[in-house]
N, C-alpha and C positions, 0 to 999 in steps of 0.2 A: 437144386430145386429152383424153379421159377415161381416167384410170388407176385401176383398182380394185386396191387393195393389201391383201393379207392381213397382219394383225398377230398377234403372239403371243396364244395363248389362255390363257396362264398363265406359262410360262417365257420370260423375256426372251431367253434364249440361242437361241430359235427365230427371232428376227428375222433375216431373210436379209440378205446383203450388198446385194442390189438394193433391199430396203426401206430400209435405212440410207442408201444413196446417194440414193434418191428423196426421203426426208425431209430430207436435208441440202441438196438442191438445189431443193426445192419453193418455188414462189412463192405458190401458192394450194392450200389443203387444205380439202376439204369433209368434215367430221367428224361422226360421230354425236353425240359429246360433246366439245366443244372442250377442256374441262378434262382429259379423259382423254388427248387428243392432246398437250397441254402436258406432262403427266406422262410420257408415252412419250418425247417428245423429250428431256426432262431425264434420264430413266433410261438412255437410250441415249447420253448425252453429246453430243447434237447441239445445236450453238449456233444453227442457223438459226431465224429467227423469221418464218415465212411468214404471209400473211394467212389467217385461219381463218374458215370459214363453217359454221354449224351446219346439218347435214342429217340430220333425224331423222323418225320416222314421222308427226309432226304437221305438218311443213312441206315434206316432200320433193316432193310434187306441185307445190306453189306455187313451189318453188325450182328445179325442173328446167329450165324454159325459160331462166332467168337464167344458170344454170351452163353450159348448153349454149352460149349465146352467148359466155360468157367463155372456154370451151374452144376457141373458134375462134382466140383470140389467145394463150392461155397454157395450159399443161398443168394440168389440175385433178386433183389426187391425192385419191382418195376413200377414207376410212377408216371402218370400224365400230369399236366398242369392242374387239372381239376377233374374230379369224377373218376370213373373206372377206365383204366387202360384198355385199349382195343376198341372202345365204343367211340367211333369217329376220332380216335386218337391212336398214336403209335402202340404197337404191341402184337398185332395179329401175326405178322411174319415170324416173330420170335416164338410165339406160342405154337404155330404150325411146325416150325423147325424143332422145337423141343419135343413135341408129341411124336414127330417122325423119328427122333433120336432116342426115344424112350426115357426122356428126362421128365420128372414129375412137374406138373403145373398145378398150382393151387391159387386161391384168392383170399384176400381180406376184403369182404364186401363193405359197402358204405354208400356215401352220397351218390346220387345219379340225377343229373338234370332231366333226363328223359322221363324217368318214373315220377320225379317230383312234379314236373309240369303236367304230366298225364293225370296225376292224382288231384291236382288243384284246378284243372281245366273246367270241370263241370260236364265233361263229355264222357261217353261210355268208355269204361276201362276194361271190360271183360275180354275184348279182342282189340288188339292194336298192332300197328307196324311202324317201325322206325326207319325213316328214309335218309337220315344224316343231313348233310348240307345240300341244299338245292344247287344244281349246276349254275354257273355264271352265264354260260351260253346254252341256249336251248331249254331255258327254265320252263317256258310256257308249254312246250312239247312234252317235257317230262311230267308236268302236272296233269296235262290232258290224258296221258297214259294211265294216270291213277284215278281218273274221274269216276270210274265205276267201282273202285275199291270199297267194300262195305265196312272194313275195319277203321277205327280211329287212326288218323295219320299224325305222326310226330316228326317235325323237321327242326334242324338247327338253321339259323339265319343270322347274317351279320346286321348290326344296327343300321348301317347306312343303306342296306338293300331291302329292309323289311317292308317299306312302303310299296316298292315295285313288286316284291314277291307277293304281297297280299292282293295287289291289283291283278296280277297274273292268276293267282289262285281263284279269285272271283270270276275271272273270265273262263277258267278251265272247269271249275266245280259248280259255278252258279253263284250269283251275288248273295243269295239267301242262306248259303251253307253256313252252319254255326262253326265258330272257331274261338281260340283263345291265344293271345299273345302274352307269354310269360317272360317277364323281364327281371333280371337281377335276382334270381331265386335265392332265397336264404340270406340275402344281404339287407342292409339297412333300408334301401329304397326299393324293395321288392314290389312288383306290380303285376297283377294278373288282369288283363283287359279282355272281357268276353263280349261277343256280339256276332253279327253276321260278317262275312268276309267283306262286304261292301262298307259296312260301318267301320270296321277295323282298318281297311285300306284308306279311308278318308282320315281317320284319326291319326294314323302313322304315315301319312303321305310325305312328311318331311323327315322321316327316319326316326330313330330313337337312340337312347344311350344304353350301354351295358350289354350283357350277354342275353341272348334271346332264344327262346324255344317257342316254336309255333305248333299248336295242336289244332287239327281240323277234323270235324266230324266225318265219319264215313258216309258213303252214298246210301241213300234209302234203298231197301230191297226193290228190285224191279218187279212190277206187277206181272203176274202170270195168269193166263187164261185157265179155266177149269180143264179144258182139253189138254193143254200143255202139262198140267199137274198130273193128270191121269197117265199121260204118256211117260212122265218121269217115274211114277210109281211102277208101271209095268216094266220099264227098263231096269229098275233096281231089282225087282223080283226075278227078272230073267237072268240077272247076274248072280242070283243066289240069296238075296236079302229076303227075309220073311216079310209077308205082306203087311203085317201089323207094324213092323219097324220101318218099312218103306213109306207107308202112309204117314207115319209120325214124322219122319225126316222131311218129306216134301211139304207137309202141312206147316211145319215150323219155318221152312225156308221161304214159303210163298204166302202164308197167311190164309190158305184155303182150308176148308173144313176137312178134318181128318176122317170123320164118319162118311161124308159124301165121297171123298176120294176112295175110301175102302170099298164102299158099295159099288161104285162105278168100276173099279178095277176087277171086281168079281164077275162082272158081266162079260160075256163072250164078245 
């Protein structure tokens, strides 16, 4: 069995009882950094000394087949340095190989920098998308491609690039787009800075310290003309959607009146 285990993103008190038990009983751990895993075992007072196998971005494809075969005989506990494996961390090629081979994959859930930052950002949480680390080259173009995305956006960014990333985000999304820079989450010096992208770009122009998650509000819904709304309703009904449901869907997406859309769609 492959067991993906979430580890604390800062505060050791967030280590779950299941994680501590799994670490204490593990025979084999595939770790992003084996030194970090040794430190975690020591910090949690765990005496177990399992076999440690390095599984990182440079070797995870090559290691996947070997670990899958081992997982047929013994549970393989997979750890990243912090948070959940596979989320911008090693693990996905291993999971894909295990699924293909019919080996069970399960998880010990726990801390997540993505969800923690989203929750404290003060921005909408009902719909969001995670974009991982922004590219070092072509960052502005990548951001511009997301300018019309209506969902809240979550990014990882390095402390020495956060100022430039915020400046590019302001250029791509507009200076007044709301955002939050979440720094050192769950740690002693946790900070959540909220404001417009222009304000945050100025505040962090010289960079920052620690682990950073950037949360940016999604784009406001594009305004639609009444004629466009009626056309959308008719297109939906032509595809088999009931008129009542079609008008409700278009009204919610555009802000247009449901009753007026309904009455207009009835007319020939």
